[in-house]
C-alpha positions as CSV (number, residue, x, y, z in Angstrom):
1,M,114.8,139.8,168.0
2,A,112.8,137.6,165.7
3,K,114.0,136.9,162.2
4,R,111.7,138.2,159.5
5,E,110.6,135.9,156.8
6,T,111.8,137.1,153.5
7,E,110.0,136.6,150.1
8,K,112.8,134.2,149.1
9,D,112.4,131.9,152.2
10,R,108.6,131.8,152.0
11,G,108.4,129.2,149.2
12,R,111.2,126.9,150.3
13,F,110.8,123.5,151.9
14,A,112.7,122.3,154.9
15,L,114.7,119.8,152.8
16,P,116.1,119.8,149.3
17,P,114.1,117.9,146.6
18,D,116.6,115.1,146.5
19,N,116.0,114.3,150.1
20,Y,112.3,113.9,149.5
21,K,113.0,111.4,146.7
22,F,115.2,109.4,149.1
23,I,112.5,109.6,151.8
24,A,110.0,108.1,149.2
25,I,112.4,105.3,148.4
26,G,112.8,104.5,152.1
27,F,109.0,104.4,152.5
28,V,108.8,101.9,149.7
29,I,111.5,99.8,151.4
30,L,109.5,99.8,154.6
31,V,106.3,98.8,152.9
32,I,108.1,95.9,151.2
33,G,109.3,94.7,154.6
34,F,105.9,94.8,156.1
35,I,104.4,93.0,153.1
36,L,106.9,90.3,153.6
37,M,105.7,89.8,157.1
38,L,102.1,89.1,156.0
39,G,100.6,85.6,155.9
40,G,101.1,82.4,157.8
41,K,97.6,82.0,159.2
42,S,96.1,78.6,159.6
43,E,93.0,77.4,157.7
44,S,91.2,76.6,160.9
45,P,91.5,78.5,164.2
46,D,91.7,75.1,166.0
47,Q,95.0,74.2,164.3
48,F,98.4,75.8,164.8
49,S,100.3,76.7,161.6
50,E,104.1,76.4,161.5
51,K,104.1,78.8,158.5
52,I,104.5,81.8,160.8
53,F,108.0,80.7,161.7
54,S,109.4,80.8,158.1
55,F,112.7,82.5,157.3
56,R,111.0,85.2,155.4
57,R,108.8,86.3,158.3
58,I,111.2,85.9,161.2
59,T,114.5,87.0,159.6
60,L,114.3,88.6,156.2
61,A,111.3,91.0,156.7
62,P,112.6,92.5,160.0
63,I,116.0,93.1,158.5
64,I,114.4,94.9,155.5
65,V,112.2,97.0,157.9
66,V,115.2,98.1,160.0
67,A,117.2,98.9,156.8
68,G,114.2,101.0,155.7
69,F,114.2,103.0,158.9
70,V,118.0,103.5,158.7
71,F,117.6,104.6,155.1
72,E,114.8,107.1,156.2
73,I,117.0,108.6,158.9
74,W,119.9,108.9,156.4
75,A,117.6,110.5,153.9
76,I,116.4,113.1,156.4
77,M,119.9,113.9,157.7
78,R,121.6,113.9,154.3
79,K,123.3,117.2,153.5
80,P,123.0,118.4,149.9
81,R,126.2,118.6,147.8
82,E,127.6,122.1,147.2
83,K,127.7,123.1,143.6
């Protein structure tokens, strides 16, 4: 038998409000990681630029992006504390 939707359940979200705050923080971390990957193009299309192989683009930015995704998963799976 299908469960009837009560008046109390109608206005509730799937996650508690704190989880949405953490999800927004994780999104900001992801955006920062992708911004760090930008750049490194050469002035002329005929020349190769070594700037694309910098520490920031090859190592730091992917670590921040992966950390952002891990934080997002944690924010979604986080269980609210009981009062």
